[in-house]
N, C-alpha and C positions, 0 to 999 in steps of 0.2 A: 082479262085474266085477273084473278084476285091477287091482291097484294099479300106478300108473305108477312106473317107476324113474327115478333121476336121469339115466339114459342117454337117456331120452326127451326130455330138454331139453339141447340142445347149443348151440354157438356160432352155428350157422346159424339155429336157431330164435330165439335171443336177438336176433340182428341183424334178423330178420324182425319181431320184437316192436318193436324200436327204429324200424324203418321206419314202423310203424303208429302210433307215439305221437301222441296228439292226435286220433285218429280212433275211439277205443274208447268214447266216450260221446256222448250226444246233443249236437248243435251248441251249444245254449244253455249247456251245462255244460262245454264244452271249454276247456282252458287252452292258451295258446300253446305250440307245440311247443318253442320255445326254453326256456321255463320248465321243461317236463317233461324235456328233455335235461339242463339244468343240474342239476335235482334227481337225475336218474339218475346223473350223473357224481359228484355229491357223495355220494350214498348208496353208490356203488361202493367208496368209500374205507373204508367201515365193514363191507362185506360180507365174510364169512369163508368161507362155503361157496359155491363156484362149480361144484362137480360136474364135469360134462364140458364146461363153458364155459371157453374160453380168455379169461381176464379181460383180458389186455393187448389182445388183438385186438378184443374187444367194446368196451372203454372207448375205445380209439383211434377206433373206428368212430363211437361216440357223439359224440366230440369233433369229428370230421369233419362229421357231420350238423349239429352245433350251428353250426359256422362257415358251412355252406351256408344254414341257416335264418336266421342273423343277416344274411347277405348279402341274402337275399330281403326281410327287413324293412327294411333300409337302402334297397334299390331302391324299395320301396313308398313310403317317406318322401320320397325324391328325386322320385318321380313326382308326389306330392301337391304338392310345392313348385313344380313346373313349370307 
């Protein structure tokens, strides 16, 4: 089988990966998507090789997803208080 090149992984695929964060493991082992996104953003600061991935685009997307997820968590907490 031919080896995959770095060109096989681009910004579009990285964004798709981010969209699926939190769903790649069995339910009982899943971490909150907010934790996973925070970890991804923190780790991105140390990442050197991005290949065909636009680092700025992908990290900004991760930050946007994090804000959305945090909003969902706040909404759930407010609903529990009602």
